[in-house]
MISEFI-553806 format. One record per residue: residue number from 1; chain; x, y, z of N, C-alpha, C in turn. Coordinates in steps of 0.02 Angstrom, whole numbers. Each point is the difference from the previous one (the first is absolute). Layout:
N
<NUM "A" <X Y Z> <X Y Z> <X Y Z>>
...
// end
This chain:
348
<1 "A" <985 4 -354> <-47 -52 22> <-68 31 12>>
<2 "A" <-50 -33 -26> <-67 26 7> <-19 1 74>>
<3 "A" <-30 55 22> <-18 8 70> <-75 -4 9>>
<4 "A" <-21 -30 56> <-71 -8 15> <-21 52 51>>
<5 "A" <-57 30 -12> <-26 51 45> <-73 -17 15>>
<6 "A" <-16 -6 64> <-69 -10 19> <-34 68 2>>
<7 "A" <-57 6 -34> <-34 63 -6> <-61 -1 46>>
<8 "A" <-4 47 45> <-57 5 44> <-14 73 15>>
<9 "A" <-65 17 5> <-19 68 21> <6 4 75>>
<10 "A" <27 54 25> <6 8 72> <-70 8 30>>
<11 "A" <-16 -44 47> <-66 2 30> <-6 58 48>>
<12 "A" <-62 24 6> <-14 57 43> <-1 -23 72>>
<13 "A" <34 36 44> <-1 -16 71> <-69 16 28>>
<14 "A" <-36 -51 27> <-68 12 22> <-5 49 58>>
<15 "A" <53 13 38> <-2 48 56> <58 48 -9>>
<16 "A" <-10 59 -30> <54 47 -12> <22 34 63>>
<17 "A" <53 41 -7> <29 34 58> <-49 48 31>>
<18 "A" <-42 33 -43> <-49 47 27> <-48 -33 47>>
<19 "A" <-21 -61 -18> <-47 -36 43> <32 -19 66>>
<20 "A" <66 -16 -2> <35 -17 61> <3 60 48>>
<21 "A" <8 59 -31> <3 59 43> <-68 16 31>>
<22 "A" <-54 -17 -37> <-67 12 27> <-18 -49 54>>
<23 "A" <29 -59 -2> <-18 -53 47> <37 12 66>>
<24 "A" <-27 42 44> <31 16 63> <-44 -25 57>>
<25 "A" <31 -13 57> <-38 -19 59> <-29 63 32>>
<26 "A" <-51 -8 44> <-27 59 34> <52 39 39>>
<27 "A" <48 -35 32> <53 36 36> <41 43 -47>>
<28 "A" <14 -26 -61> <37 40 -48> <-41 61 -22>>
<29 "A" <-66 -9 -6> <-42 56 -18> <3 56 52>>
<30 "A" <2 -21 64> <2 50 53> <65 41 -2>>
<31 "A" <56 -36 -9> <64 35 6> <22 33 -66>>
<32 "A" <-41 -5 -52> <16 36 -62> <-52 54 -16>>
<33 "A" <-37 24 52> <-48 54 -9> <14 56 51>>
<34 "A" <-38 55 -5> <9 56 47> <-22 -18 71>>
<35 "A" <-42 -51 4> <-22 -21 67> <59 -22 43>>
<36 "A" <51 -28 -32> <59 -22 37> <34 58 35>>
<37 "A" <1 59 -32> <31 59 31> <-38 20 63>>
<38 "A" <-67 0 -5> <-41 19 57> <9 -49 58>>
<39 "A" <0 -65 -14> <9 -50 52> <69 6 32>>
<40 "A" <50 15 -41> <68 9 27> <3 60 48>>
<41 "A" <-33 55 -20> <-1 60 44> <-34 -15 66>>
<42 "A" <-57 -36 -3> <-37 -16 61> <42 -44 46>>
<43 "A" <33 -50 -27> <41 -45 41> <58 39 31>>
<44 "A" <31 44 -38> <57 39 26> <-23 46 56>>
<45 "A" <-58 34 -11> <-26 46 51> <-18 -38 63>>
<46 "A" <-33 -59 -9> <-19 -40 59> <62 -24 37>>
<47 "A" <49 -21 -35> <61 -24 32> <37 54 37>>
<48 "A" <6 59 -32> <34 56 33> <-39 23 62>>
<49 "A" <-66 3 -6> <-40 23 57> <7 -47 60>>
<50 "A" <-5 -65 -13> <5 -49 54> <71 0 29>>
<51 "A" <50 10 -43> <69 -1 25> <15 60 44>>
<52 "A" <-25 59 -23> <12 61 39> <-39 -2 66>>
<53 "A" <-63 -25 -3> <-40 -1 61> <29 -48 52>>
<54 "A" <35 -52 -24> <30 -47 48> <57 31 40>>
<55 "A" <29 54 -26> <56 32 34> <-23 61 42>>
<56 "A" <-65 17 -3> <-25 58 37> <-28 -20 69>>
<57 "A" <1 49 45> <-31 -12 65> <-75 1 -7>>
<58 "A" <-34 -35 48> <-73 0 -4> <-29 71 3>>
<59 "A" <-52 9 -41> <-31 66 -4> <-43 5 -62>>
<60 "A" <-24 61 -11> <-45 12 -57> <36 -11 -66>>
<61 "A" <64 21 -4> <38 -8 -63> <10 -73 -19>>
<62 "A" <18 -39 52> <10 -71 -15> <-64 -34 -21>>
<63 "A" <-55 18 34> <-65 -29 -18> <-19 19 -71>>
<64 "A" <11 65 -17> <-17 22 -68> <39 -37 -53>>
<65 "A" <66 -8 10> <42 -35 -50> <-17 -74 -4>>
<66 "A" <-16 -30 59> <-18 -70 -1> <-65 -11 -38>>
<67 "A" <-48 44 13> <-64 -4 -36> <10 10 -75>>
<68 "A" <43 50 -16> <13 13 -72> <33 -61 -33>>
<69 "A" <51 -28 34> <34 -58 -29> <-45 -60 -7>>
<70 "A" <-41 -13 53> <-45 -57 -3> <-52 8 -54>>
<71 "A" <-31 60 -3> <-51 12 -51> <28 -5 -71>>
<72 "A" <60 29 -7> <30 -2 -67> <17 -71 -21>>
<73 "A" <24 -40 48> <17 -70 -15> <-62 -41 -18>>
<74 "A" <-55 14 38> <-63 -34 -17> <-24 20 -69>>
<75 "A" <6 65 -16> <-21 23 -66> <42 -33 -55>>
<76 "A" <66 -7 13> <43 -32 -50> <-20 -73 -11>>
<77 "A" <-15 -36 56> <-19 -70 -6> <-66 -7 -37>>
<78 "A" <-49 42 18> <-65 -2 -33> <6 19 -74>>
<79 "A" <40 52 -14> <10 20 -70> <34 -54 -41>>
<80 "A" <48 -34 32> <34 -55 -35> <-49 -56 -19>>
<81 "A" <-43 -19 49> <-48 -53 -14> <-50 21 -54>>
<82 "A" <-24 62 5> <-48 24 -50> <31 2 -70>>
<83 "A" <62 23 -4> <34 4 -65> <12 -70 -28>>
<84 "A" <17 -47 44> <11 -69 -22> <-64 -30 -30>>
<85 "A" <-57 12 34> <-63 -26 -26> <-19 34 -65>>
<86 "A" <11 64 -5> <-16 37 -61> <43 -22 -59>>
<87 "A" <65 -10 13> <45 -21 -53> <-18 -69 -26>>
<88 "A" <-18 -45 47> <-20 -68 -21> <-62 2 -43>>
<89 "A" <-50 38 22> <-62 5 -39> <12 32 -68>>
<90 "A" <43 51 -2> <15 33 -63> <35 -47 -49>>
<91 "A" <46 -40 27> <36 -46 -44> <-47 -53 -29>>
<92 "A" <-44 -26 42> <-47 -51 -24> <-50 29 -50>>
<93 "A" <-19 63 9> <-51 29 -42> <28 28 -66>>
<94 "A" <64 22 0> <26 34 -59> <61 -33 -31>>
<95 "A" <51 -14 40> <64 -24 -28> <-4 -72 -23>>
<96 "A" <-27 -44 42> <-2 -72 -17> <-39 -14 -64>>
<97 "A" <-60 29 -11> <-35 -13 -63> <39 23 -62>>
<98 "A" <36 57 7> <39 24 -56> <56 -49 -17>>
<99 "A" <33 -26 52> <55 -47 -11> <-27 -64 -32>>
<100 "A" <-56 -26 24> <-28 -61 -27> <-22 9 -73>>
<101 "A" <-30 57 -14> <-21 13 -69> <60 8 -46>>
<102 "A" <52 32 24> <61 6 -40> <32 -68 -13>>
<103 "A" <-1 -43 52> <29 -66 -8> <-38 -41 -53>>
<104 "A" <-67 3 3> <-40 -36 -50> <13 25 -70>>
<105 "A" <5 67 -8> <12 28 -66> <69 -20 -27>>
<106 "A" <50 1 43> <67 -18 -21> <7 -74 -14>>
<107 "A" <-35 -42 38> <0 -72 -15> <-32 -15 -67>>
<108 "A" <-55 36 -15> <-32 -9 -65> <46 23 -57>>
<109 "A" <35 55 11> <47 25 -51> <58 -49 -10>>
<110 "A" <25 -28 56> <54 -49 -4> <-22 -61 -38>>
<111 "A" <-62 -24 13> <-26 -59 -37> <-6 15 -74>>
<112 "A" <-20 61 -17> <-5 18 -71> <68 0 -34>>
<113 "A" <50 26 35> <68 0 -28> <26 -71 -9>>
<114 "A" <-14 -44 48> <20 -70 -7> <-33 -32 -61>>
<115 "A" <-63 16 -10> <-37 -27 -58> <31 25 -65>>
<116 "A" <16 65 -2> <32 27 -61> <68 -31 -11>>
<117 "A" <36 -13 54> <66 -31 -5> <-4 -68 -34>>
<118 "A" <-48 -40 20> <-8 -66 -29> <-29 3 -70>>
<119 "A" <-43 50 -13> <-36 4 -64> <44 23 -58>>
<120 "A" <43 49 13> <35 33 -55> <76 -1 4>>
<121 "A" <29 -18 57> <73 6 7> <31 -69 3>>
<122 "A" <58 -9 -33> <34 -66 2> <28 -16 68>>
<123 "A" <3 -65 15> <31 -21 63> <76 -1 -6>>
<124 "A" <26 -11 -61> <72 -2 -12> <15 38 -65>>
<125 "A" <57 33 -1> <26 32 -60> <72 -23 -9>>
<126 "A" <14 -34 -56> <67 -23 -16> <27 43 -57>>
<127 "A" <53 36 14> <27 46 -50> <37 -38 -55>>
<128 "A" <9 34 -57> <32 -31 -58> <73 -17 16>>
<129 "A" <24 -53 -31> <69 -22 11> <24 -39 -61>>
<130 "A" <64 -11 -3> <29 -36 -57> <11 -74 15>>
<131 "A" <-9 -21 62> <7 -70 20> <-61 -21 40>>
<132 "A" <-16 -64 3> <-58 -22 40> <8 18 74>>
<133 "A" <-54 22 30> <0 19 70> <-21 -60 42>>
<134 "A" <42 -26 45> <-19 -58 40> <-63 13 42>>
<135 "A" <-8 60 28> <-59 15 40> <-63 -2 -43>>
<136 "A" <4 28 -59> <-57 -1 -47> <-21 -72 -14>>
<137 "A" <48 -41 -18> <-15 -70 -18> <-22 -40 61>>
<138 "A" <26 17 59> <-19 -37 60> <-74 14 18>>
<139 "A" <-20 63 -2> <-69 17 16> <-47 -27 -52>>
<140 "A" <19 5 -64> <-43 -26 -53> <-8 -76 6>>
<141 "A" <54 -35 17> <-4 -72 8> <-45 -19 58>>
<142 "A" <1 39 54> <-45 -13 56> <-73 6 -21>>
<143 "A" <-16 51 -41> <-68 7 -26> <-18 -59 -45>>
<144 "A" <48 -22 -41> <-12 -57 -45> <-14 -63 40>>
<145 "A" <38 -12 52> <-9 -61 40> <-68 -1 36>>
<146 "A" <-28 59 12> <-63 4 37> <-61 5 -45>>
<147 "A" <9 -8 -66> <-56 9 -47> <-21 -65 -32>>
<148 "A" <-62 -3 -21> <-26 -57 -37> <-11 17 -73>>
<149 "A" <-5 64 -16> <-10 23 -69> <54 52 -16>>
<150 "A" <39 -14 -50> <55 43 -19> <-14 26 -71>>
<151 "A" <-10 66 -5> <-13 32 -64> <63 39 -21>>
<152 "A" <25 -14 -59> <61 33 -24> <-13 32 -67>>
<153 "A" <16 64 -6> <-4 35 -64> <68 32 -12>>
<154 "A" <35 -25 -50> <67 25 -13> <19 -14 -72>>
<155 "A" <65 -4 -10> <24 -8 -69> <10 -73 -19>>
<156 "A" <41 -36 39> <16 -68 -19> <-20 -52 51>>
<157 "A" <-6 19 63> <-17 -48 53> <59 -39 27>>
<158 "A" <62 19 -17> <58 -38 25> <5 4 76>>
<159 "A" <-9 60 27> <6 7 72> <-56 -36 37>>
<160 "A" <-60 1 -28> <-55 -35 31> <14 -75 2>>
<161 "A" <25 -28 -54> <16 -72 -2> <55 -17 50>>
<162 "A" <51 44 5> <55 -13 47> <-25 1 72>>
<163 "A" <-44 47 16> <-27 3 68> <-42 -62 15>>
<164 "A" <-38 -22 -48> <-43 -59 11> <41 -62 13>>
<165 "A" <56 -8 -34> <42 -58 10> <34 1 69>>
<166 "A" <7 60 29> <29 4 68> <-52 -13 54>>
<167 "A" <-64 3 -19> <-54 -10 48> <-14 -74 10>>
<168 "A" <-28 -16 58> <-17 -69 15> <-75 -12 5>>
<169 "A" <-40 51 -10> <-72 -7 4> <-31 4 -70>>
<170 "A" <-62 -23 -5> <-34 -2 -65> <-49 59 -5>>
<171 "A" <-5 29 -59> <-45 56 -11> <-22 3 -73>>
<172 "A" <-46 43 -14> <-24 12 -68> <35 61 -28>>
<173 "A" <29 -7 -59> <35 55 -33> <-37 22 -62>>
<174 "A" <-12 65 -4> <-27 31 -61> <51 52 -23>>
<175 "A" <24 -7 -60> <53 44 -25> <-23 34 -65>>
<176 "A" <13 65 -3> <-11 39 -61> <68 24 -24>>
<177 "A" <21 -22 -59> <66 17 -26> <-6 28 -70>>
<178 "A" <55 25 -26> <1 30 -67> <-6 -53 -54>>
<179 "A" <-34 17 -53> <-9 -45 -57> <64 0 -42>>
<180 "A" <37 -55 -3> <63 1 -37> <-9 6 -76>>
<181 "A" <-61 -10 -24> <-12 6 -72> <-14 72 -21>>
<182 "A" <-7 45 48> <-15 70 -15> <59 43 20>>
<183 "A" <30 33 -49> <59 42 14> <-17 59 45>>
<184 "A" <-62 25 -4> <-19 56 42> <-3 -17 73>>
<185 "A" <-10 -65 16> <-3 -20 70> <69 3 33>>
<186 "A" <52 -2 -39> <69 0 26> <30 70 -1>>
<187 "A" <-27 44 -41> <33 65 -11> <4 42 63>>
<188 "A" <-53 -2 42> <0 41 61> <56 -19 47>>
<189 "A" <8 -65 13> <53 -23 44> <69 12 -31>>
<190 "A" <4 -7 -66> <64 11 -35> <22 73 7>>
<191 "A" <-46 45 -6> <17 71 8> <23 16 71>>
<192 "A" <-32 -32 48> <20 11 70> <72 -25 11>>
<193 "A" <15 -61 -23> <66 -27 10> <53 38 -39>>
<194 "A" <-20 27 -58> <48 36 -41> <27 62 36>>
<195 "A" <-40 30 44> <22 60 36> <53 -16 51>>
<196 "A" <3 -63 23> <50 -18 51> <60 -37 -29>>
<197 "A" <1 -10 -65> <55 -35 -32> <54 48 -22>>
<198 "A" <58 -28 -17> <55 40 -26> <-16 23 -71>>
<199 "A" <38 48 -23> <-14 30 -66> <7 -50 -57>>
<200 "A" <42 -51 9> <11 -47 -55> <-54 -52 -10>>
<201 "A" <-48 -5 46> <-53 -50 -5> <-57 29 -41>>
<202 "A" <-22 -36 -53> <-54 26 -42> <-66 -33 18>>
<203 "A" <-53 25 -30> <-68 -22 15> <-11 -73 -20>>
<204 "A" <28 -21 -56> <-10 -69 -24> <31 -50 49>>
<205 "A" <57 17 29> <32 -45 49> <-44 -10 61>>
<206 "A" <-28 55 24> <-44 -4 59> <-64 -39 -18>>
<207 "A" <-26 12 -60> <-61 -35 -21> <11 -76 -3>>
<208 "A" <58 -20 -26> <16 -72 -4> <7 -29 71>>
<209 "A" <30 39 46> <8 -23 68> <-68 -9 33>>
<210 "A" <-46 46 -13> <-67 -4 30> <-39 -60 -27>>
<211 "A" <7 -14 -64> <-33 -59 -29> <27 -64 33>>
<212 "A" <64 0 13> <30 -57 34> <-26 -6 71>>
<213 "A" <-10 56 34> <-26 -1 68> <-70 -28 2>>
<214 "A" <-42 17 -49> <-68 -27 -2> <3 -76 -7>>
<215 "A" <44 -25 -44> <6 -72 -9> <24 -34 65>>
<216 "A" <48 31 33> <25 -27 64> <-55 1 52>>
<217 "A" <-39 55 1> <-55 4 48> <-53 -53 -11>>
<218 "A" <-17 -15 -62> <-49 -52 -15> <25 -68 23>>
<219 "A" <63 -15 -12> <29 -63 23> <0 -2 76>>
<220 "A" <16 56 32> <0 3 73> <-69 -12 29>>
<221 "A" <-52 29 -30> <-68 -12 23> <-20 -74 -8>>
<222 "A" <24 -31 -53> <-13 -71 -9> <35 -41 55>>
<223 "A" <61 18 16> <37 -37 51> <-29 11 70>>
<224 "A" <-34 57 10> <-29 16 65> <-71 -27 8>>
<225 "A" <-24 -38 -48> <-69 -25 3> <-12 -45 61>>
<226 "A" <54 -33 25> <-8 -43 58> <-15 39 64>>
<227 "A" <12 66 0> <-14 41 59> <-69 32 -5>>
<228 "A" <-37 -14 -54> <-63 33 -12> <-55 -51 -16>>
<229 "A" <-59 14 25> <-57 -41 -19> <-22 17 -71>>
<230 "A" <16 61 -22> <-18 22 -67> <45 58 -20>>
<231 "A" <24 0 -62> <37 56 -29> <-40 25 -59>>
<232 "A" <-30 58 7> <-41 31 -53> <40 58 -29>>
<233 "A" <15 -5 -65> <41 50 -34> <-42 38 -51>>
<234 "A" <3 66 4> <-33 43 -49> <53 44 -32>>
<235 "A" <3 -2 -67> <48 42 -36> <-38 58 -32>>
<236 "A" <25 60 8> <-33 60 -25> <48 39 -44>>
<237 "A" <-28 35 -48> <41 38 -47> <22 67 27>>
<238 "A" <-36 27 49> <17 66 27> <3 -3 77>>
<239 "A" <47 -37 27> <4 -5 74> <20 66 31>>
<240 "A" <-28 17 59> <22 60 35> <74 -5 16>>
<241 "A" <32 58 2> <72 0 12> <16 -20 72>>
<242 "A" <-42 18 47> <12 -15 71> <-15 -74 14>>
<243 "A" <43 -30 42> <-10 -69 20> <-46 -2 61>>
<244 "A" <-44 -50 1> <-49 -6 54> <2 -71 28>>
<245 "A" <1 -5 67> <-3 -64 34> <-52 5 55>>
<246 "A" <-53 -40 -5> <-56 3 47> <0 -65 41>>
<247 "A" <-1 8 67> <-5 -55 46> <-66 5 38>>
<248 "A" <-12 -47 43> <-63 1 38> <-4 60 47>>
<249 "A" <57 24 25> <0 53 50> <37 63 -22>>
<250 "A" <23 3 -62> <37 60 -21> <4 2 -76>>
<251 "A" <19 59 -25> <13 9 -71> <65 39 -7>>
<252 "A" <44 -21 -46> <64 32 -12> <0 29 -71>>
<253 "A" <17 64 -5> <3 35 -65> <71 24 -11>>
<254 "A" <32 -27 -52> <68 19 -18> <-4 51 -56>>
<255 "A" <25 61 12> <-13 58 -43> <53 7 -54>>
<256 "A" <-6 -41 -53> <44 10 -58> <-18 65 -36>>
<257 "A" <-60 25 12> <-21 63 -32> <27 61 36>>
<258 "A" <32 -9 59> <27 56 38> <66 23 -31>>
<259 "A" <-1 59 -30> <60 24 -36> <58 15 47>>
<260 "A" <-14 9 66> <54 14 47> <46 -59 9>>
<261 "A" <-26 -62 -13> <42 -59 7> <18 -30 -67>>
<262 "A" <-1 41 -53> <10 -26 -67> <71 -25 -12>>
<263 "A" <47 22 40> <70 -21 -11> <19 -60 44>>
<264 "A" <-47 -29 36> <13 -57 43> <-33 -63 -27>>
<265 "A" <28 -57 17> <-27 -63 -25> <-64 -20 37>>
<266 "A" <-2 15 65> <-59 -18 40> <-34 65 23>>
<267 "A" <-60 14 -27> <-32 65 15> <-30 3 70>>
<268 "A" <-28 57 15> <-34 11 64> <-62 -45 5>>
<269 "A" <-11 -27 60> <-55 -47 11> <-39 21 62>>
<270 "A" <-67 -4 -6> <-45 17 55> <-40 -61 20>>
<271 "A" <-9 -9 65> <-41 -55 26> <-61 29 36>>
<272 "A" <-60 -23 -20> <-63 21 31> <-33 -61 33>>
<273 "A" <-34 12 55> <-31 -55 37> <-69 -16 -28>>
<274 "A" <-25 -58 20> <-67 -21 -20> <-51 50 28>>
<275 "A" <-51 16 -41> <-50 47 21> <13 71 -21>>
<276 "A" <60 15 -24> <15 67 -23> <-31 12 -69>>
<277 "A" <-2 63 -18> <-29 18 -65> <40 -31 -57>>
<278 "A" <66 2 4> <42 -28 -53> <-7 -75 -5>>
<279 "A" <-6 -33 58> <-8 -74 -1> <-63 -20 -38>>
<280 "A" <-56 30 19> <-63 -17 -33> <0 19 -73>>
<281 "A" <29 57 -17> <2 23 -69> <42 -46 -43>>
<282 "A" <61 -15 22> <45 -40 -41> <-23 -73 -5>>
<283 "A" <-29 -26 53> <-24 -69 -3> <-58 -6 -49>>
<284 "A" <-46 49 2> <-56 -1 -47> <24 7 -72>>
<285 "A" <48 45 -10> <26 10 -68> <36 -62 -26>>
<286 "A" <37 -33 44> <35 -61 -21> <-49 -54 -20>>
<287 "A" <-51 -11 40> <-50 -51 -16> <-35 17 -66>>
<288 "A" <-12 64 -12> <-32 19 -64> <44 -19 -59>>
<289 "A" <65 14 5> <46 -15 -55> <9 -76 -8>>
<290 "A" <8 -36 56> <13 -72 -4> <-60 -39 -24>>
<291 "A" <-60 30 5> <-60 -35 -22> <-30 31 -63>>
<292 "A" <37 47 -29> <-26 34 -60> <0 -47 -60>>
<293 "A" <-50 7 -42> <-4 -42 -60> <50 22 -53>>
<294 "A" <24 61 5> <48 25 -50> <70 -29 10>>
<295 "A" <15 -25 59> <66 -27 14> <5 -73 -20>>
<296 "A" <61 -24 -5> <12 -71 -15> <17 -35 66>>
<297 "A" <-35 -53 16> <5 -33 64> <26 -71 -9>>
<298 "A" <45 -19 45> <30 -67 -2> <5 -25 72>>
<299 "A" <0 -66 8> <3 -30 66> <52 -55 4>>
<300 "A" <35 1 57> <49 -52 15> <-20 -30 67>>
<301 "A" <-3 -65 4> <-17 -34 63> <54 -51 17>>
<302 "A" <-8 -33 56> <50 -49 21> <1 -60 -47>>
<303 "A" <-52 -9 -39> <-3 -57 -47> <27 18 -69>>
<304 "A" <20 63 -10> <27 21 -65> <69 -31 -11>>
<305 "A" <6 -38 -53> <64 -33 -15> <44 46 -40>>
<306 "A" <63 -21 -9> <46 41 -40> <-24 6 -72>>
<307 "A" <-27 -55 -26> <-26 2 -68> <-57 49 -6>>
<308 "A" <-44 -1 50> <-56 48 0> <26 72 3>>
<309 "A" <52 11 40> <27 68 6> <33 22 -66>>
<310 "A" <34 -43 -34> <31 19 -63> <-53 24 -50>>
<311 "A" <-57 -35 -1> <-55 22 -44> <-29 66 24>>
<312 "A" <-6 8 66> <-26 62 29> <47 58 -14>>
<313 "A" <64 -12 5> <50 52 -13> <-7 27 -71>>
<314 "A" <-11 -45 -47> <-7 22 -70> <-63 41 -9>>
<315 "A" <-54 -17 35> <-61 40 -5> <11 70 28>>
<316 "A" <39 6 54> <9 65 31> <48 43 -40>>
<317 "A" <56 -28 -21> <52 41 -32> <-5 0 -76>>
<318 "A" <-33 -50 -28> <-2 -6 -73> <62 -33 -29>>
<319 "A" <45 -24 43> <61 -33 -23> <5 -69 33>>
<320 "A" <21 -50 -38> <7 -67 30> <58 -3 49>>
<321 "A" <-5 -46 47> <52 -9 50> <21 -73 -1>>
<322 "A" <62 -12 -19> <26 -68 -1> <21 -21 69>>
<323 "A" <13 -65 7> <22 -26 64> <68 30 19>>
<324 "A" <42 9 -49> <66 30 14> <-6 72 23>>
<325 "A" <-44 39 -33> <-10 69 21> <-32 5 68>>
<326 "A" <-44 -48 15> <-31 -1 66> <52 -9 55>>
<327 "A" <46 -47 -11> <52 -12 50> <45 61 8>>
<328 "A" <12 35 -56> <40 61 4> <-35 54 41>>
<329 "A" <-64 9 -13> <-39 50 38> <-6 -20 74>>
<330 "A" <-6 -65 12> <-4 -23 69> <65 15 37>>
<331 "A" <56 -10 -33> <64 16 31> <6 75 13>>
<332 "A" <-23 42 -46> <3 72 10> <-45 21 59>>
<333 "A" <-57 -31 5> <-45 18 55> <31 -19 68>>
<334 "A" <28 -59 5> <30 -20 64> <61 44 18>>
<335 "A" <36 21 -52> <56 46 13> <-26 67 25>>
<336 "A" <-54 24 -31> <-31 62 23> <-27 -7 71>>
<337 "A" <-34 -56 14> <-28 -11 67> <55 -2 53>>
<338 "A" <55 -33 -16> <55 -3 49> <30 68 12>>
<339 "A" <12 38 -53> <28 68 7> <-48 45 39>>
<340 "A" <-64 -3 -17> <-50 42 33> <-5 -18 74>>
<341 "A" <2 -64 15> <-5 -23 70> <58 25 42>>
<342 "A" <60 -2 -29> <59 23 37> <0 75 9>>
<343 "A" <-17 38 -53> <0 73 5> <-54 24 48>>
<344 "A" <-57 -32 -2> <-55 21 43> <4 -29 70>>
<345 "A" <50 -44 11> <11 -32 65> <-62 -38 22>>
<346 "A" <-28 -39 -47> <-57 -43 14> <25 -71 7>>
<347 "A" <-2 -27 58> <23 -68 12> <-52 -50 -26>>
<348 "A" <19 -47 -42> <-47 -49 -26> <-24 -47 54>>
// end
């Protein structure tokens, strides 16, 4: 089963452990320096002197020890206060500015990493698998439901049509698919599928299956016209091998060109968010292809009748489509949609 992985760069902690160790109170500064040893000695001497003098009889010795203890205790108190003031001033003058400057530098570095994360790294990575991944289809459907413009570049458009029929909102669809009249447009996908088939399956069998998929996809796009304000179809003779789906807030790239997933039916897929480098690049490239004068462009709207579609189908494929063949393709598409919906666990 294809697994989903959220990709994120680990953000820099704006306050590292070193800064925490530097951030000490004045009392901590006193007791972690040599001054603490001196203060401790003074307090011990004062305490011992006063304790011993309290047990002596009145006289010069007792007076001397009392004076020594009192003076030493006063010196310890004065030294403690002076050290406290010095430590506070030192921290304000030296340690605090360093910590603040370090925090600002680390916050700027963290913001830069977040920017790079959004610019160049995918938000989701779905690994290759041999069966549809429910999580993959669930996240993609959420993006589809939240978009007004759906750009699809793939081979036949069957999956795009099936997703549209499951949706309840209206949107504009622009699709770039392979030209069924050009054998070179099918060869790339045929070679990919041939690597995952058994030894007994030949190239001609796969090629015939792909031609059938294009026909099913065209019928599916016609049936999905009620979910779209416009269906704009562009057929190209040299479609890229990778499938592309662009939504308002994300772009999905399915890597049929990735040789690591060549033995699986569903290749590795990456999702990038709006504003990333890949989103802007792929969206611009798609619009260039869909609006190119070299491509053949066709439109299906809610007012397109079945008769209009039969004529349109012949223009796209170069082969006529009878009413009987249309019903046959319609049945195949609904069978595919039902199977895909169940495998992907997409509730209609």
